[in-house]
N, C-alpha and C positions, 0 to 999 in steps of 0.2 A: 238163101237166105229168105223165110217165110213173113207177113207182115208181121206176125204175133213176134217175132226175134228183133225184128225193126223196133217195134215201141220198146219190150223189156229194154231195149239198150237205149233208147232214147231217153225212156224213163232211170236209167243207173239205176238201178236196184241192188248193185252190190253184193247178189248171193247166188255166187257161181253152183250151177247145179237146182235152181227150183224148181220144186216138184212138181207143183200148181198153185195159178193163182189165181183170188179170188178178189171183185169189185166189190168194194164195200160205199154207198150211195150212203144218202140223207137221206132219213129217217123219211117214210112218203114219196119218194121223190119214183118215177115210173121206172121200172129196172130196160123199159124198152130203147128208154133214153141213152142207155149206153150200151145197146148192141146193136144199132146202127152203126153204117160208117165201117168201112176196110179194114180198117185198124184192131176196133174196138172189140177184139175178139177175146172173151173172158172162158175158164174155165166154168164157173160162179160168181152170181153176180148176187150179193147180198142186202139186205133193206137197212142195214142195221150194225153198228158193227160188235154186236152180242152175236147174231144172225153169222158177221163171217168170220167171228172166231169159232165160234159150234162148227162149222162149214172144216176148217183145217183142221190136218192128222199135224198134231206131238211127233215133234224130231223127225222128220221127212223135209223140213226145206221149204213147206207150203209161205207163203207168200199172200201176205194181205195188203193191197192200195185200196188208199181209203184214200175219195174224191174230195176236189177240195172247196171244202162245204164247213159250216160247224155241226160238229158230233154230239150236242149234250146227251149229257148220260143223267139218266133216274134216280139209277142205283151203284153200290160202292163198285167198281171193275177191276177183276181179279184176273192176271196176264200168266195161268198157270202152268202153260204148252211150254214146250221146248223145240227150238229149233224153229220158230214160228215167228214169222218177219211183220212188223209194220214197215211199211211203205207211206208216203205219204203223194200224191198226185199234183206235183208241184211241180214246173218243167226248172226250174234252175233254184239255187240255193238260196236264201237271203238271209241278214242279219237278222232280223226281225219279225215279229208278228206275218208272213208271208210263209201258213204252209196251214196244214190239214190240223184243222182245230178242236178240240175232244174239252169239254166243256162239262157241266153239273147245271142239274136244275135240281136236285134235293141235297139235302145235308147229312154227312157221315164224317164217322173220327176221320179212319182214311179212305182219301175218294179212290187210287187207282194204286192194287199191291202187282209188283211184277217180282212171280215169286218163279217161274222159270227160269230153265238157264243157255245159254246160247243162243238170244234173238236178239234180232236188227232191228231197233227204231231210229227213223230216218227218215227225215220231214216233217215231225208232229211238233204243233201247238199245246201243253198242255192249259188248262188254263184254271186256276184255282181260286174260291176266297167269292163268295156273292152275302154277306151279311150276316154269320152265324158261330160262335165262340165253340159250336159242334166242331165244324171244320179246323183238324188244328193239323192235321199232314194230309199236304198235295199229292206225293207220289214216293212209296214204297220201294224200293229194291231191297227183294229179299235172295234172290233167285241171281244166283253164280254167274261170268263170264257175257253179262249184254253188254252191247256196243249200245250211245247214242251218236246218233252224227246226226248234223243240224238241225238240232231240235232246240224249241222251248219250252223252257217248266217255267213257266210264268205266275207269279201270284208276287206275295199276296192281294186281290183286287177287289180289296175291300180293308175298310178301317177298321172293320169289327177282327178282322184273322189278322189284320195289321198291328191289333192290338190286344191280340189274345193271350197271354202268359205260355209260354209252352210251343209256340206255333212253330212247324219244319215245313220249311214248300217242298225238302225234299230228301228223302232218309232213307242213307244206305245203308247195310246192316248185309253186302255179300262180297265175294271174292274175285278178284282184278275186272271191276268194271270201269270201260272206258265213253269219255264226254269228250269227243271233239266235234268243233267247228260249232257249241252250244252255249245258251244264255237260259243265266239261272236270274229271275226275279225282276221288280219293274220299278221302274223309276216315275210312277203315277201317285203311288198311295202312300201317304204319309203314315212310315213305322217306327215304333216303339217297343217290339218284342220280338220280330222275326231272325228267326234260325235259315240261311238258304239253302247251306246243304251240313246235313248233321250223319258224321259218320259214325256206325255204332263199331260194337268190340270184335266183328265177323266182317269189317270191311278191313280185308288185307290188298293190297298195291290195286290201288284206283288211281286211274289216270284222268287229269285234266288237260286235254289239247287246242289250243286257241277258244278259247274260252273265257267269260264276261261276266260278272255277279254285279247285279244291279241294285242297290238302297235305297229309300229317303228318308236318311231319321232323321227324327224328331225325336229324339230320344238315345242319349251313349249308349245305350245294354244292346241293339242288335250286332247280331254277328252277319258275315260273308260263312266261315266254314265255324262248325260247333263238335269238337272231338272232346265235351267235357264226361263228370258222370260217369266214368266207367267208358266209356266211349275209346276208336281210336283202335290200330293193329299197322304195326308196322309199317310200311312205306306209302307216301301219298305222293304224286310226280304232277306238277303243273309245268305246262310250258304255252312261255308267253300267251298267259294270261291277265284278266287284269279286272281286279277289285274298283269298285266306284261305287262309293256316295254322294247321292246327289243332295243328299236333306240338306239343314238348317244347321245340326247338332253332330257335331265333328264325334263316333262312334269310339269307346276305348280299345274296342278289341277288334278287327277282322279276322283272328282266328282265333276261338278262345275252346284253352286245352291246356286240363290238371290232371291229363289221363299219364301216369309214368309210363304203361307200355306193357311191353310184354321181357318179365322179371324185372320192370325199373328199367330199361333201358331205354324204354323211351319212341314214341311216334317220331318218324323222322318223315319231313317236309321235305322238297328237291324245286326249288324253283331253277328256272334259268333268268338270264338276264333280260328276257322281254316281257321277263315281270311287272307289274305295278302294284299299288294300293293310294287309292287318294280316296280324303277324307274320313281318316284314322287315324286317330294321338299314337296307337300299337300294334305291328303287324300279330304277334302272339302276346300270350300273356306271362308274365314274368321271371322268369325264371329256367321259362321255355326256350331261350333264344342256341341253348348251346346243343337242340335238336333239329336247328330251323336251316338249310343248307341252301347259296344261290350262289351263282354263276360268278366271275368275279366278273363289275365291270365299275361303272366312274364312282368313285369311292364319294356317299351323301351320306349326309347323317336326316336327313328329311324328307319322313316318310310316304307324305306326299308326289317326289320327286324317286321316288325306289329305284334305281336305275337294275339291278342291286348292289351289297354288297361286301365285298368276297368276307371279309368278316363282321359278323352282326349285333349291331348293338344299341337296339332298336325297344329293349323292354325297360 
């Protein structure tokens, strides 16, 4: 086995048949620093995320390894390539923060758009919010079948965005998106209007596996999941996910859902017994309990101790 193969194995990039590996340094870092040493052999070294992305070929399973640094973007970023993967170069998985970071040093309505399909994002920490009402959407996912593993969608990280009407941290409007071991939100900024995840009308079959949703609400209006206003489609699956409000206000809803679904049948939410909601009055919009399915567990009607129950009675 070559040093190159050993290195890929240690990083556990999880992409069988990777075509090319591109190492992305932080802006201004001499590339020679990353070319020295027996293991540090790359197909290409780029000095910015934009250059690394431009060096990749769409549809070929190219991998961009993002150095364990902060990578602030001065313009909105669009990931339109397919089967082109972004992996943070950290040696182990973290619960929060300890990942390769992508932030922004300017303001734009949508910070990071993922419109390509079949991409893997692993070990990435997106950081959104810097004090402008312009910043209304953090990450927009419009490409189908993208997978996110051990990523932190952090934000809003400023009181301005946290109090901006219509603010959405992650906007999903694509089919068959998977989130595994991911973190959404932050527990450090007071929030009055935030939606952590908005599921649009094209967001069919979205999976959340062992994910955490964090808010610090100082108003009743913030929500973890929003499929209202014509959004939502078919099934959403939540396996051992935890929705936690650390704020001084109890949120009215965990899930805001006014949508009646395909042909009036309603969007379906499926929760395993390991899920929980904390700091909310009702899990979902009144009258939508018939579309919320939970695994049979200890019978409790206290939402903050949700076990969950076999017959849904929280509305």
